[in-house]
N, C-alpha and C positions, 0 to 999 in steps of 0.2 A: 504494500500500500504506500502511496506517495505521501510525503510530508506536506502539511498545509502551507499555503503561500501567505506571505506578508509583504505588502508594499510599504517600504520605509520612506514614505513621502506623504505630505498633505496636499500635494498638487492635484487640482481637479483635472488638469490635462493628462497627467500620468495615470490617474485613476480611470479616466475615460478610455485611454489607450489600452490599458490592461483588460478592461471589460470587453474589448474586441476579441480577446483570447478566452477569458473566463470571468465569471462573476463570483467564483468561489475563492475569495481571498479576504484577508483583513488588511486594514490600513492604519498606520501609526506614524507619529512624528519622531524622527530620529534625533532631533535637537543637536545638530552638528554646526559648529562655527564654519561658515562658508568663506571666510576671509582668505585671500590668496597669500601664500608664503612669499618671502622675498625672492625675486627672480624666477618665480614659478610660471611656466608656460601654460597656455590655455589647455592643451591636452593633459599635462601633468596635473593641473588643478581638477579637471573633470574626472580623471581616473582616481585621484586621491579621495575626493569627496564621495564618489559613488561607493567605494569600498568602505569608507568611514561611516556612511549612512547605513549600509547593510549591517555592518558589525555593531553599530550602536544599539541595535535592538536584540543583541545576542542573549542577554539575560532575561528579558521579558518573554522571549519566544525561543526556548531552548531546544525545541524539536520541530523546527520549521525551515522552509526555504525562504530566505529574506532577500527581497529585490531592492537594491539601492541604485539610484541613478542621479546624475547631475549634469547640467548642460552649461557650457561656457562658450560665449560668442567672442570672436576675435576679428578685429578690423585692423589689418596690418599686424603690428605687434601689440596693439592696444586691446585690453580686455573690455568687453562691452557688457554692461549689466542691464537690468530693467530700468526703464526711464522714470517710472512712478508719476511723472507730471507731464502735462501736455507740452510745455516748453522744452523739456528734455527730449521728448519724443520727436518734436520738430527738428531739433538740432541733430539727433541721431540720423533721421531719415535724410536730411539735407546732406550730411556728410557721406551717406551711403550712395547717393545718387550717382549712377553710372559705375559703381564700384562692386567689389566682391566682399562678402562677409562669410567667414567660416564658423560653423557651429560644431563644437566638440561635445559629444554626449557620452559620458562615462556610464558604464553599466556593470553592476556586480550582482551575482547570484551567490549568496552565502548560505551554506548548509550549517545551521547552528548546532546540529547534532554531531556532525563529523568535523566541524571547524574548517571545512574546505571552502575555498572561494574560487569562482571563475569570474574573470573581469576582462573588459575590453573598452576601447574608446572608438566610437564611430564618428567620422567626419562627414559633414554635409555642407556644401557651399551654395550660397545664394548670390546670384548676379542681378543687381538692381538695374532697372530701366533708368534713364535720365528722367528725374522727377522734377516737376515744377512745384513751387511753393503752394499753389492752389491745389494740386493733386494731393500733396502731403496733408494739407489742412482738411480737405474733404475726406480723405481716408481716415485720419485720426478722429474726426468728429463722428464718423459713422461707426467705427469699430472700437475705439478707445482701448488700444492694446497696451496700456500703461504698466501692466504686470508681466509683460512678455519681453524677454531679452531681445533687443533689436527693434523694438517698437512695431511689431507686426504679428499677425496670426496667419500663418501660411495655409491653415485649414479653412480660412474664411476669405474675406475680401482682400487680404494681404497678398494673395496670389497675383493681383493686378499690378503690384509693385515690381514684379520680377521679369527679367528678360529670359532667364533660365535658372534651373536648379540642377545640382550635380551631386550625386551620392548613391550609395547602395540601398539605403533604407529610408524612405520618406518619413516613417514614423519617428526616426531619431531626431528629425528637425522639430517635431512637436515635443520631444523630451523623453522618449523611451524607445530604444531600438528593438522593436518586436521580433524582427527576423533573428537577431543574435540571441534574444531572450529565449525563443523557442528552442534553439540549439542547446543553450545552457540547461534548460529544463529537461530536454531529452537526455542529456548527459547524467541527470539526476533521476532518470527513469520516471519522470513526470511527463506523461503524454497527454496532449490536448485533443488529439484525434486518433 
C-alpha cells in the first residue's frame, strides 16, 4: 500500500495543480524562510527551498510522501519575486518587454518513513512580446497577478503577454512540475493510473 501524500505548501496554485493528478492528499504549511543565501543562484535557491519545505514536515507526517516545491524567477542575473503592488507589477512587466524570463521550479518528493528524497529543478523560459504601457495596464487591471512571480498568470490572460514559451513541462511554470512528480511517485510505487 502506498504512503499518503502531503503537499508542503499553502499555495492555491500548487494545490490546484496536484488535484489534476489526485485529490487524495493533505496540505500543510512548511514554515520555511525563503530568503536567498549570499551569492545563491536562482536554480540553487529553488532546489534548496523545495527540499527544505518537504523535510520541514518530517515530524508531523512520519509515514508519508511529502511534496515540496518552490519557484524562483530570474531576469538576467536578477532574482524576480512577487510584485505585491500594482506599481511593482508595472515596473516588472515594463522591464520584461521584448525580453526572456527564466523560471526555476524546484521539486522534492521526500519519503519521511525511509528518509529518502528525490529532487530536481525544472526550467521554463518565457519570451515576452514588446508590450506597450497601455497593454500592461489593461492586463494588470483585468487579472491582478500581484501574488505571482513575474506579474502574470500564464494559465489565464497572461498568455497574451508572450511571444513564446520554452520548456519540458508547462505545469512547472505554474509552480509544480507534474511530469517529474509522476516519475518520482512511480519510483515510490505510488501509481496514479
